[in-house]
N, CA, C, O and CB atoms as a CASP TS submission, in Angstrom:
PFRMAT TS
TARGET T0000
AUTHOR 0000-0000-0000
METHOD Language model
MODEL 1
PARENT N/A
ATOM      1  N   MET     1      36.597 -32.186 -19.990  1.00  0.00           N
ATOM      2  CA  MET     1      35.918 -32.393 -18.782  1.00  0.00           C
ATOM      3  C   MET     1      34.950 -30.804 -18.612  1.00  0.00           C
ATOM      4  O   MET     1      33.790 -30.763 -18.203  1.00  0.00           O
ATOM      5  CB  MET     1      37.195 -32.755 -17.443  1.00  0.00           C
ATOM      6  N   GLU     2      35.756 -29.627 -19.029  1.00  0.00           N
ATOM      7  CA  GLU     2      35.189 -28.717 -18.425  1.00  0.00           C
ATOM      8  C   GLU     2      35.804 -27.572 -19.803  1.00  0.00           C
ATOM      9  O   GLU     2      36.843 -27.810 -20.418  1.00  0.00           O
ATOM     10  CB  GLU     2      35.668 -28.582 -16.633  1.00  0.00           C
ATOM     11  N   ASN     3      35.216 -26.766 -19.983  1.00  0.00           N
ATOM     12  CA  ASN     3      35.158 -25.512 -20.723  1.00  0.00           C
ATOM     13  C   ASN     3      34.641 -24.349 -20.166  1.00  0.00           C
ATOM     14  O   ASN     3      33.529 -24.332 -19.639  1.00  0.00           O
ATOM     15  CB  ASN     3      34.497 -25.670 -21.782  1.00  0.00           C
ATOM     16  N   ASN     4      35.310 -23.449 -20.238  1.00  0.00           N
ATOM     17  CA  ASN     4      34.860 -21.842 -19.672  1.00  0.00           C
ATOM     18  C   ASN     4      35.336 -20.899 -20.564  1.00  0.00           C
ATOM     19  O   ASN     4      36.161 -20.057 -20.212  1.00  0.00           O
ATOM     20  CB  ASN     4      35.494 -21.362 -18.176  1.00  0.00           C
ATOM     21  N   ILE     5      34.757 -20.980 -22.033  1.00  0.00           N
ATOM     22  CA  ILE     5      35.059 -19.912 -22.695  1.00  0.00           C
ATOM     23  C   ILE     5      34.279 -18.811 -22.651  1.00  0.00           C
ATOM     24  O   ILE     5      34.841 -17.716 -22.669  1.00  0.00           O
ATOM     25  CB  ILE     5      35.199 -20.194 -23.774  1.00  0.00           C
ATOM     26  N   GLU     6      32.946 -18.880 -22.589  1.00  0.00           N
ATOM     27  CA  GLU     6      31.971 -17.808 -22.644  1.00  0.00           C
ATOM     28  C   GLU     6      32.119 -16.930 -21.645  1.00  0.00           C
ATOM     29  O   GLU     6      32.362 -15.753 -21.911  1.00  0.00           O
ATOM     30  CB  GLU     6      30.686 -18.237 -22.624  1.00  0.00           C
ATOM     31  N   ASN     7      32.011 -17.314 -20.500  1.00  0.00           N
ATOM     32  CA  ASN     7      31.664 -16.267 -19.036  1.00  0.00           C
ATOM     33  C   ASN     7      32.776 -16.969 -18.178  1.00  0.00           C
ATOM     34  O   ASN     7      32.707 -18.166 -17.902  1.00  0.00           O
ATOM     35  CB  ASN     7      29.743 -16.415 -18.132  1.00  0.00           C
ATOM     36  N   LYS     8      33.771 -16.184 -17.787  1.00  0.00           N
ATOM     37  CA  LYS     8      34.696 -16.466 -16.726  1.00  0.00           C
ATOM     38  C   LYS     8      33.837 -16.354 -15.376  1.00  0.00           C
ATOM     39  O   LYS     8      34.530 -16.583 -14.384  1.00  0.00           O
ATOM     40  CB  LYS     8      35.978 -15.428 -16.772  1.00  0.00           C
ATOM     41  N   ASP     9      32.504 -16.058 -15.098  1.00  0.00           N
ATOM     42  CA  ASP     9      32.041 -16.460 -14.178  1.00  0.00           C
ATOM     43  C   ASP     9      31.487 -17.288 -13.844  1.00  0.00           C
ATOM     44  O   ASP     9      31.128 -17.446 -12.677  1.00  0.00           O
ATOM     45  CB  ASP     9      31.712 -16.033 -13.929  1.00  0.00           C
ATOM     46  N   THR    10      31.209 -18.228 -14.989  1.00  0.00           N
ATOM     47  CA  THR    10      30.710 -19.936 -14.805  1.00  0.00           C
ATOM     48  C   THR    10      31.737 -20.765 -15.096  1.00  0.00           C
ATOM     49  O   THR    10      32.788 -20.450 -15.654  1.00  0.00           O
ATOM     50  CB  THR    10      29.493 -20.485 -15.805  1.00  0.00           C
ATOM     51  N   PHE    11      31.295 -22.205 -14.570  1.00  0.00           N
ATOM     52  CA  PHE    11      32.628 -23.016 -14.853  1.00  0.00           C
ATOM     53  C   PHE    11      31.768 -24.442 -15.470  1.00  0.00           C
ATOM     54  O   PHE    11      31.175 -25.163 -14.666  1.00  0.00           O
ATOM     55  CB  PHE    11      33.793 -23.328 -13.165  1.00  0.00           C
ATOM     56  N   ASN    12      31.766 -24.772 -17.006  1.00  0.00           N
ATOM     57  CA  ASN    12      31.217 -25.825 -17.453  1.00  0.00           C
ATOM     58  C   ASN    12      31.621 -27.163 -17.281  1.00  0.00           C
ATOM     59  O   ASN    12      32.742 -27.530 -17.631  1.00  0.00           O
ATOM     60  CB  ASN    12      31.140 -25.650 -18.475  1.00  0.00           C
ATOM     61  N   VAL    13      30.953 -27.776 -16.868  1.00  0.00           N
ATOM     62  CA  VAL    13      30.897 -29.439 -17.201  1.00  0.00           C
ATOM     63  C   VAL    13      30.442 -30.413 -17.951  1.00  0.00           C
ATOM     64  O   VAL    13      29.212 -30.458 -17.934  1.00  0.00           O
ATOM     65  CB  VAL    13      30.571 -29.920 -16.575  1.00  0.00           C
ATOM     66  N   TYR    14      30.933 -31.195 -18.590  1.00  0.00           N
ATOM     67  CA  TYR    14      30.377 -31.958 -19.582  1.00  0.00           C
ATOM     68  C   TYR    14      29.837 -33.401 -19.314  1.00  0.00           C
ATOM     69  O   TYR    14      29.208 -34.149 -20.062  1.00  0.00           O
ATOM     70  CB  TYR    14      31.307 -32.009 -20.517  1.00  0.00           C
ATOM     71  N   ASN    15      30.405 -33.628 -17.619  1.00  0.00           N
ATOM     72  CA  ASN    15      29.996 -35.211 -17.651  1.00  0.00           C
ATOM     73  C   ASN    15      28.703 -35.221 -16.462  1.00  0.00           C
ATOM     74  O   ASN    15      28.916 -34.965 -15.277  1.00  0.00           O
ATOM     75  CB  ASN    15      31.560 -36.412 -17.122  1.00  0.00           C
ATOM     76  N   LYS    16      27.999 -35.399 -16.748  1.00  0.00           N
ATOM     77  CA  LYS    16      26.959 -35.697 -15.958  1.00  0.00           C
ATOM     78  C   LYS    16      26.891 -36.148 -14.404  1.00  0.00           C
ATOM     79  O   LYS    16      26.211 -35.663 -13.499  1.00  0.00           O
ATOM     80  CB  LYS    16      26.468 -36.534 -16.612  1.00  0.00           C
ATOM     81  N   TYR    17      27.624 -37.010 -14.383  1.00  0.00           N
ATOM     82  CA  TYR    17      28.140 -38.067 -13.191  1.00  0.00           C
ATOM     83  C   TYR    17      28.627 -36.902 -12.334  1.00  0.00           C
ATOM     84  O   TYR    17      28.181 -36.685 -11.207  1.00  0.00           O
ATOM     85  CB  TYR    17      29.507 -39.379 -13.627  1.00  0.00           C
ATOM     86  N   LEU    18      29.457 -36.250 -12.858  1.00  0.00           N
ATOM     87  CA  LEU    18      30.797 -35.412 -11.770  1.00  0.00           C
ATOM     88  C   LEU    18      29.622 -34.250 -11.602  1.00  0.00           C
ATOM     89  O   LEU    18      29.569 -34.026 -10.393  1.00  0.00           O
ATOM     90  CB  LEU    18      32.849 -34.688 -12.723  1.00  0.00           C
ATOM     91  N   ALA    19      28.688 -33.441 -12.274  1.00  0.00           N
ATOM     92  CA  ALA    19      27.724 -32.342 -12.087  1.00  0.00           C
ATOM     93  C   ALA    19      26.946 -32.791 -11.071  1.00  0.00           C
ATOM     94  O   ALA    19      26.554 -31.983 -10.229  1.00  0.00           O
ATOM     95  CB  ALA    19      26.898 -31.961 -13.280  1.00  0.00           C
ATOM     96  N   ASP    20      26.530 -34.422 -10.975  1.00  0.00           N
ATOM     97  CA  ASP    20      25.559 -34.419 -10.035  1.00  0.00           C
ATOM     98  C   ASP    20      26.562 -34.816  -8.773  1.00  0.00           C
ATOM     99  O   ASP    20      26.117 -34.603  -7.645  1.00  0.00           O
ATOM    100  CB  ASP    20      24.247 -35.468 -10.405  1.00  0.00           C
ATOM    101  N   ALA    21      27.529 -35.226  -8.866  1.00  0.00           N
ATOM    102  CA  ALA    21      28.122 -35.056  -7.427  1.00  0.00           C
ATOM    103  C   ALA    21      28.499 -33.838  -6.570  1.00  0.00           C
ATOM    104  O   ALA    21      28.578 -33.688  -5.350  1.00  0.00           O
ATOM    105  CB  ALA    21      29.192 -35.637  -7.458  1.00  0.00           C
ATOM    106  N   LEU    22      28.788 -32.682  -8.046  1.00  0.00           N
ATOM    107  CA  LEU    22      28.885 -31.397  -7.321  1.00  0.00           C
ATOM    108  C   LEU    22      27.275 -31.074  -6.809  1.00  0.00           C
ATOM    109  O   LEU    22      27.123 -30.795  -5.620  1.00  0.00           O
ATOM    110  CB  LEU    22      29.565 -30.132  -8.410  1.00  0.00           C
ATOM    111  N   ALA    23      26.704 -31.091  -7.238  1.00  0.00           N
ATOM    112  CA  ALA    23      25.070 -30.574  -7.033  1.00  0.00           C
ATOM    113  C   ALA    23      24.680 -31.709  -5.165  1.00  0.00           C
ATOM    114  O   ALA    23      24.211 -31.322  -4.094  1.00  0.00           O
ATOM    115  CB  ALA    23      23.654 -31.399  -9.125  1.00  0.00           C
ATOM    116  N   PHE    24      25.078 -32.836  -5.534  1.00  0.00           N
ATOM    117  CA  PHE    24      24.978 -33.566  -4.231  1.00  0.00           C
ATOM    118  C   PHE    24      25.843 -32.833  -2.690  1.00  0.00           C
ATOM    119  O   PHE    24      25.469 -32.994  -1.529  1.00  0.00           O
ATOM    120  CB  PHE    24      25.666 -35.125  -4.649  1.00  0.00           C
ATOM    121  N   CYS    25      27.023 -32.050  -3.148  1.00  0.00           N
ATOM    122  CA  CYS    25      27.416 -30.864  -2.380  1.00  0.00           C
ATOM    123  C   CYS    25      27.081 -29.814  -2.020  1.00  0.00           C
ATOM    124  O   CYS    25      27.695 -29.113  -1.215  1.00  0.00           O
ATOM    125  CB  CYS    25      28.043 -30.526  -2.610  1.00  0.00           C
ATOM    126  N   GLY    26      25.922 -29.516  -2.634  1.00  0.00           N
ATOM    127  CA  GLY    26      25.427 -28.078  -2.513  1.00  0.00           C
ATOM    128  C   GLY    26      25.316 -27.329  -3.740  1.00  0.00           C
ATOM    129  O   GLY    26      24.569 -26.352  -3.717  1.00  0.00           O
ATOM    130  N   TYR    27      25.852 -27.576  -4.680  1.00  0.00           N
ATOM    131  CA  TYR    27      26.286 -26.475  -6.126  1.00  0.00           C
ATOM    132  C   TYR    27      25.329 -26.815  -7.130  1.00  0.00           C
ATOM    133  O   TYR    27      25.187 -27.875  -7.740  1.00  0.00           O
ATOM    134  CB  TYR    27      27.980 -26.727  -6.933  1.00  0.00           C
ATOM    135  N   ARG    28      24.709 -25.763  -7.199  1.00  0.00           N
ATOM    136  CA  ARG    28      23.138 -25.719  -8.089  1.00  0.00           C
ATOM    137  C   ARG    28      24.132 -25.373  -9.761  1.00  0.00           C
ATOM    138  O   ARG    28      24.876 -24.421  -9.993  1.00  0.00           O
ATOM    139  CB  ARG    28      21.571 -23.835  -7.349  1.00  0.00           C
ATOM    140  N   TYR    29      23.776 -26.499 -10.640  1.00  0.00           N
ATOM    141  CA  TYR    29      23.757 -26.352 -12.227  1.00  0.00           C
ATOM    142  C   TYR    29      22.539 -25.930 -12.852  1.00  0.00           C
ATOM    143  O   TYR    29      21.406 -26.078 -12.394  1.00  0.00           O
ATOM    144  CB  TYR    29      24.068 -27.615 -12.890  1.00  0.00           C
ATOM    145  N   TYR    30      22.887 -25.353 -14.012  1.00  0.00           N
ATOM    146  CA  TYR    30      22.100 -24.947 -15.044  1.00  0.00           C
ATOM    147  C   TYR    30      22.753 -25.945 -16.013  1.00  0.00           C
ATOM    148  O   TYR    30      23.959 -26.058 -16.232  1.00  0.00           O
ATOM    149  CB  TYR    30      22.131 -23.340 -15.410  1.00  0.00           C
ATOM    150  N   ARG    31      21.452 -26.854 -16.713  1.00  0.00           N
ATOM    151  CA  ARG    31      21.972 -27.508 -18.096  1.00  0.00           C
ATOM    152  C   ARG    31      21.536 -26.610 -18.898  1.00  0.00           C
ATOM    153  O   ARG    31      20.669 -25.764 -18.682  1.00  0.00           O
ATOM    154  CB  ARG    31      21.473 -28.959 -18.553  1.00  0.00           C
ATOM    155  N   PHE    32      22.549 -26.919 -20.456  1.00  0.00           N
ATOM    156  CA  PHE    32      22.108 -26.400 -21.611  1.00  0.00           C
ATOM    157  C   PHE    32      22.828 -27.257 -22.580  1.00  0.00           C
ATOM    158  O   PHE    32      23.681 -28.104 -22.318  1.00  0.00           O
ATOM    159  CB  PHE    32      22.338 -24.909 -21.745  1.00  0.00           C
ATOM    160  N   THR    33      22.288 -26.861 -23.921  1.00  0.00           N
ATOM    161  CA  THR    33      23.205 -27.622 -25.091  1.00  0.00           C
ATOM    162  C   THR    33      24.377 -26.391 -25.723  1.00  0.00           C
ATOM    163  O   THR    33      24.261 -25.216 -26.073  1.00  0.00           O
ATOM    164  CB  THR    33      21.971 -28.259 -26.592  1.00  0.00           C
ATOM    165  N   ASP    34      25.270 -27.153 -25.663  1.00  0.00           N
ATOM    166  CA  ASP    34      26.476 -25.995 -26.334  1.00  0.00           C
ATOM    167  C   ASP    34      26.219 -25.844 -27.732  1.00  0.00           C
ATOM    168  O   ASP    34      25.169 -26.274 -28.209  1.00  0.00           O
ATOM    169  CB  ASP    34      28.184 -26.503 -26.240  1.00  0.00           C
ATOM    170  N   ASN    35      26.970 -25.345 -28.342  1.00  0.00           N
ATOM    171  CA  ASN    35      26.995 -25.288 -29.867  1.00  0.00           C
ATOM    172  C   ASN    35      27.350 -26.321 -30.590  1.00  0.00           C
ATOM    173  O   ASN    35      26.980 -26.417 -31.760  1.00  0.00           O
ATOM    174  CB  ASN    35      27.760 -24.392 -30.314  1.00  0.00           C
ATOM    175  N   ARG    36      28.232 -27.377 -29.909  1.00  0.00           N
ATOM    176  CA  ARG    36      28.269 -28.369 -30.486  1.00  0.00           C
ATOM    177  C   ARG    36      27.296 -29.551 -30.296  1.00  0.00           C
ATOM    178  O   ARG    36      27.476 -30.727 -30.611  1.00  0.00           O
ATOM    179  CB  ARG    36      29.322 -28.617 -30.329  1.00  0.00           C
ATOM    180  N   GLY    37      26.142 -28.935 -29.666  1.00  0.00           N
ATOM    181  CA  GLY    37      25.411 -30.015 -29.382  1.00  0.00           C
ATOM    182  C   GLY    37      25.517 -31.030 -28.508  1.00  0.00           C
ATOM    183  O   GLY    37      24.805 -32.028 -28.627  1.00  0.00           O
ATOM    184  N   LYS    38      26.584 -30.876 -27.346  1.00  0.00           N
ATOM    185  CA  LYS    38      26.584 -31.545 -26.379  1.00  0.00           C
ATOM    186  C   LYS    38      25.877 -31.052 -25.159  1.00  0.00           C
ATOM    187  O   LYS    38      25.570 -29.861 -25.223  1.00  0.00           O
ATOM    188  CB  LYS    38      27.720 -31.793 -26.214  1.00  0.00           C
ATOM    189  N   ASN    39      25.545 -31.678 -24.062  1.00  0.00           N
ATOM    190  CA  ASN    39      24.923 -30.973 -23.127  1.00  0.00           C
ATOM    191  C   ASN    39      26.039 -30.881 -22.027  1.00  0.00           C
ATOM    192  O   ASN    39      26.851 -31.731 -21.662  1.00  0.00           O
ATOM    193  CB  ASN    39      23.564 -31.630 -22.700  1.00  0.00           C
ATOM    194  N   ALA    40      25.811 -29.458 -21.564  1.00  0.00           N
ATOM    195  CA  ALA    40      26.916 -29.021 -20.524  1.00  0.00           C
ATOM    196  C   ALA    40      26.024 -28.455 -19.195  1.00  0.00           C
ATOM    197  O   ALA    40      24.878 -28.011 -19.114  1.00  0.00           O
ATOM    198  CB  ALA    40      28.031 -27.682 -21.242  1.00  0.00           C
ATOM    199  N   TYR    41      26.933 -28.649 -18.339  1.00  0.00           N
ATOM    200  CA  TYR    41      25.892 -28.383 -16.645  1.00  0.00           C
ATOM    201  C   TYR    41      26.684 -27.084 -16.346  1.00  0.00           C
ATOM    202  O   TYR    41      27.895 -27.266 -16.468  1.00  0.00           O
ATOM    203  CB  TYR    41      26.109 -29.898 -14.933  1.00  0.00           C
ATOM    204  N   SER    42      26.359 -25.900 -16.011  1.00  0.00           N
ATOM    205  CA  SER    42      27.096 -24.748 -15.530  1.00  0.00           C
ATOM    206  C   SER    42      26.974 -24.503 -14.154  1.00  0.00           C
ATOM    207  O   SER    42      25.870 -24.383 -13.623  1.00  0.00           O
ATOM    208  CB  SER    42      26.725 -23.602 -16.188  1.00  0.00           C
ATOM    209  N   PHE    43      28.080 -24.418 -13.514  1.00  0.00           N
ATOM    210  CA  PHE    43      28.247 -23.788 -11.814  1.00  0.00           C
ATOM    211  C   PHE    43      28.515 -22.718 -12.024  1.00  0.00           C
ATOM    212  O   PHE    43      29.097 -22.471 -13.080  1.00  0.00           O
ATOM    213  CB  PHE    43      29.335 -24.295 -10.741  1.00  0.00           C
ATOM    214  N   LYS    44      28.175 -21.582 -11.040  1.00  0.00           N
ATOM    215  CA  LYS    44      28.894 -20.292 -11.005  1.00  0.00           C
ATOM    216  C   LYS    44      30.280 -20.727 -10.213  1.00  0.00           C
ATOM    217  O   LYS    44      30.428 -21.727  -9.510  1.00  0.00           O
ATOM    218  CB  LYS    44      27.949 -19.020 -10.187  1.00  0.00           C
ATOM    219  N   LYS    45      31.231 -19.729 -10.512  1.00  0.00           N
ATOM    220  CA  LYS    45      32.854 -20.549 -10.401  1.00  0.00           C
ATOM    221  C   LYS    45      32.960 -19.431  -9.321  1.00  0.00           C
ATOM    222  O   LYS    45      32.730 -18.247  -9.569  1.00  0.00           O
ATOM    223  CB  LYS    45      34.309 -20.605 -12.031  1.00  0.00           C
ATOM    224  N   THR    46      33.388 -19.988  -7.901  1.00  0.00           N
ATOM    225  CA  THR    46      33.826 -19.539  -6.883  1.00  0.00           C
ATOM    226  C   THR    46      34.921 -20.108  -6.396  1.00  0.00           C
ATOM    227  O   THR    46      35.244 -21.164  -6.941  1.00  0.00           O
ATOM    228  CB  THR    46      33.018 -19.502  -6.137  1.00  0.00           C
ATOM    229  N   GLU    47      35.548 -19.743  -5.582  1.00  0.00           N
ATOM    230  CA  GLU    47      37.189 -20.347  -5.025  1.00  0.00           C
ATOM    231  C   GLU    47      36.842 -21.487  -4.274  1.00  0.00           C
ATOM    232  O   GLU    47      37.556 -22.486  -4.189  1.00  0.00           O
ATOM    233  CB  GLU    47      38.202 -19.243  -3.904  1.00  0.00           C
ATOM    234  N   LYS    48      35.542 -21.314  -3.625  1.00  0.00           N
ATOM    235  CA  LYS    48      35.159 -22.419  -2.930  1.00  0.00           C
ATOM    236  C   LYS    48      34.674 -23.704  -3.690  1.00  0.00           C
ATOM    237  O   LYS    48      35.135 -24.832  -3.513  1.00  0.00           O
ATOM    238  CB  LYS    48      34.193 -21.985  -2.099  1.00  0.00           C
ATOM    239  N   PHE    49      33.656 -23.355  -4.576  1.00  0.00           N
ATOM    240  CA  PHE    49      33.425 -24.413  -5.878  1.00  0.00           C
ATOM    241  C   PHE    49      34.608 -25.224  -6.619  1.00  0.00           C
ATOM    242  O   PHE    49      34.578 -26.362  -7.090  1.00  0.00           O
ATOM    243  CB  PHE    49      32.812 -23.578  -7.055  1.00  0.00           C
ATOM    244  N   MET    50      35.379 -24.534  -6.588  1.00  0.00           N
ATOM    245  CA  MET    50      36.709 -24.511  -7.412  1.00  0.00           C
ATOM    246  C   MET    50      37.246 -25.548  -6.535  1.00  0.00           C
ATOM    247  O   MET    50      37.453 -26.629  -7.087  1.00  0.00           O
ATOM    248  CB  MET    50      37.661 -23.001  -7.544  1.00  0.00           C
ATOM    249  N   LYS    51      37.554 -25.447  -5.126  1.00  0.00           N
ATOM    250  CA  LYS    51      38.025 -26.683  -4.377  1.00  0.00           C
ATOM    251  C   LYS    51      37.353 -27.637  -3.878  1.00  0.00           C
ATOM    252  O   LYS    51      37.845 -28.478  -3.126  1.00  0.00           O
ATOM    253  CB  LYS    51      38.598 -26.439  -3.475  1.00  0.00           C
ATOM    254  N   ALA    52      35.894 -27.606  -4.321  1.00  0.00           N
ATOM    255  CA  ALA    52      35.006 -28.647  -4.017  1.00  0.00           C
ATOM    256  C   ALA    52      35.263 -29.849  -5.456  1.00  0.00           C
ATOM    257  O   ALA    52      35.187 -31.077  -5.492  1.00  0.00           O
ATOM    258  CB  ALA    52      33.276 -27.890  -3.844  1.00  0.00           C
ATOM    259  N   PHE    53      35.549 -28.933  -6.403  1.00  0.00           N
ATOM    260  CA  PHE    53      35.411 -29.466  -7.989  1.00  0.00           C
ATOM    261  C   PHE    53      37.108 -30.655  -7.844  1.00  0.00           C
ATOM    262  O   PHE    53      37.376 -31.781  -8.263  1.00  0.00           O
ATOM    263  CB  PHE    53      35.560 -27.568  -9.591  1.00  0.00           C
ATOM    264  N   ASP    54      37.784 -29.729  -7.125  1.00  0.00           N
ATOM    265  CA  ASP    54      39.615 -30.819  -7.352  1.00  0.00           C
ATOM    266  C   ASP    54      39.199 -31.387  -6.337  1.00  0.00           C
ATOM    267  O   ASP    54      39.726 -32.499  -6.376  1.00  0.00           O
ATOM    268  CB  ASP    54      41.600 -30.103  -7.161  1.00  0.00           C
ATOM    269  N   LYS    55      38.509 -31.311  -5.345  1.00  0.00           N
ATOM    270  CA  LYS    55      38.670 -32.749  -4.430  1.00  0.00           C
ATOM    271  C   LYS    55      37.447 -33.500  -4.860  1.00  0.00           C
ATOM    272  O   LYS    55      37.434 -34.364  -3.983  1.00  0.00           O
ATOM    273  CB  LYS    55      38.663 -32.549  -2.584  1.00  0.00           C
ATOM    274  N   ILE    56      36.762 -33.667  -5.361  1.00  0.00           N
ATOM    275  CA  ILE    56      36.168 -34.417  -5.971  1.00  0.00           C
ATOM    276  C   ILE    56      36.874 -35.404  -7.329  1.00  0.00           C
ATOM    277  O   ILE    56      36.744 -36.625  -7.412  1.00  0.00           O
ATOM    278  CB  ILE    56      35.206 -33.587  -6.233  1.00  0.00           C
ATOM    279  N   VAL    57      37.570 -34.599  -8.245  1.00  0.00           N
ATOM    280  CA  VAL    57      38.475 -35.108  -8.707  1.00  0.00           C
ATOM    281  C   VAL    57      39.330 -36.026  -8.335  1.00  0.00           C
ATOM    282  O   VAL    57      39.432 -37.124  -8.882  1.00  0.00           O
ATOM    283  CB  VAL    57      38.885 -34.474  -8.939  1.00  0.00           C
ATOM    284  N   GLU    58      40.018 -35.623  -7.351  1.00  0.00           N
ATOM    285  CA  GLU    58      41.226 -36.092  -6.240  1.00  0.00           C
ATOM    286  C   GLU    58      40.474 -37.491  -6.080  1.00  0.00           C
ATOM    287  O   GLU    58      40.830 -38.491  -6.705  1.00  0.00           O
ATOM    288  CB  GLU    58      41.456 -35.003  -4.506  1.00  0.00           C
ATOM    289  N   VAL    59      39.450 -37.475  -5.227  1.00  0.00           N
ATOM    290  CA  VAL    59      38.549 -38.657  -4.672  1.00  0.00           C
ATOM    291  C   VAL    59      38.520 -39.549  -6.408  1.00  0.00           C
ATOM    292  O   VAL    59      38.836 -40.737  -6.346  1.00  0.00           O
ATOM    293  CB  VAL    59      36.568 -37.926  -3.866  1.00  0.00           C
ATOM    294  N   LYS    60      38.290 -39.193  -7.328  1.00  0.00           N
ATOM    295  CA  LYS    60      37.982 -39.756  -8.155  1.00  0.00           C
ATOM    296  C   LYS    60      39.389 -40.921  -8.578  1.00  0.00           C
ATOM    297  O   LYS    60      39.458 -42.127  -8.340  1.00  0.00           O
ATOM    298  CB  LYS    60      37.469 -38.692  -9.068  1.00  0.00           C
ATOM    299  N   LYS    61      40.403 -40.014  -9.277  1.00  0.00           N
ATOM    300  CA  LYS    61      41.729 -40.719  -9.043  1.00  0.00           C
ATOM    301  C   LYS    61      42.065 -41.533  -7.963  1.00  0.00           C
ATOM    302  O   LYS    61      42.770 -42.523  -8.157  1.00  0.00           O
ATOM    303  CB  LYS    61      42.634 -39.888  -9.003  1.00  0.00           C
ATOM    304  N   THR    62      41.673 -41.262  -6.897  1.00  0.00           N
ATOM    305  CA  THR    62      42.572 -42.259  -5.498  1.00  0.00           C
ATOM    306  C   THR    62      41.124 -43.587  -5.729  1.00  0.00           C
ATOM    307  O   THR    62      41.494 -44.735  -5.976  1.00  0.00           O
ATOM    308  CB  THR    62      42.647 -41.047  -3.041  1.00  0.00           C
ATOM    309  N   TYR    63      40.200 -43.419  -5.668  1.00  0.00           N
ATOM    310  CA  TYR    63      39.430 -44.353  -5.326  1.00  0.00           C
ATOM    311  C   TYR    63      38.469 -45.131  -6.791  1.00  0.00           C
ATOM    312  O   TYR    63      37.727 -46.104  -6.660  1.00  0.00           O
ATOM    313  CB  TYR    63      38.560 -43.615  -4.166  1.00  0.00           C
ATOM    314  N   GLY    64      38.672 -44.582  -7.787  1.00  0.00           N
ATOM    315  CA  GLY    64      38.076 -44.720  -8.886  1.00  0.00           C
ATOM    316  C   GLY    64      38.481 -46.093  -9.535  1.00  0.00           C
ATOM    317  O   GLY    64      39.594 -46.597  -9.381  1.00  0.00           O
ATOM    318  N   GLN    65      37.405 -46.681 -10.320  1.00  0.00           N
ATOM    319  CA  GLN    65      37.952 -47.956 -10.847  1.00  0.00           C
ATOM    320  C   GLN    65      38.583 -47.803 -11.883  1.00  0.00           C
ATOM    321  O   GLN    65      39.397 -48.685 -12.159  1.00  0.00           O
ATOM    322  CB  GLN    65      37.105 -48.899 -11.104  1.00  0.00           C
ATOM    323  N   ILE    66      38.433 -46.657 -12.801  1.00  0.00           N
ATOM    324  CA  ILE    66      38.957 -46.245 -14.023  1.00  0.00           C
ATOM    325  C   ILE    66      39.776 -45.178 -14.118  1.00  0.00           C
ATOM    326  O   ILE    66      39.290 -44.070 -14.346  1.00  0.00           O
ATOM    327  CB  ILE    66      38.075 -46.033 -14.796  1.00  0.00           C
ATOM    328  N   ASN    67      40.906 -45.320 -13.985  1.00  0.00           N
ATOM    329  CA  ASN    67      41.923 -44.020 -13.927  1.00  0.00           C
ATOM    330  C   ASN    67      42.311 -43.220 -15.488  1.00  0.00           C
ATOM    331  O   ASN    67      43.063 -42.246 -15.512  1.00  0.00           O
ATOM    332  CB  ASN    67      43.500 -44.652 -13.230  1.00  0.00           C
TER
END
């Protein structure tokens, strides 16, 4: 789901729907193609962002149709 190898100040997400959910919460992302040819969405990694990420994943686990 995420990969943060290149830069410790960014957090990469590989799921467009997750990236859009975080963007809806006000976190801007930058889209790029990684070295494997996959689309990645890069966010500025802050404590507040990581809390939002964790909450969205929690909502998905609790209310999502696929676990």
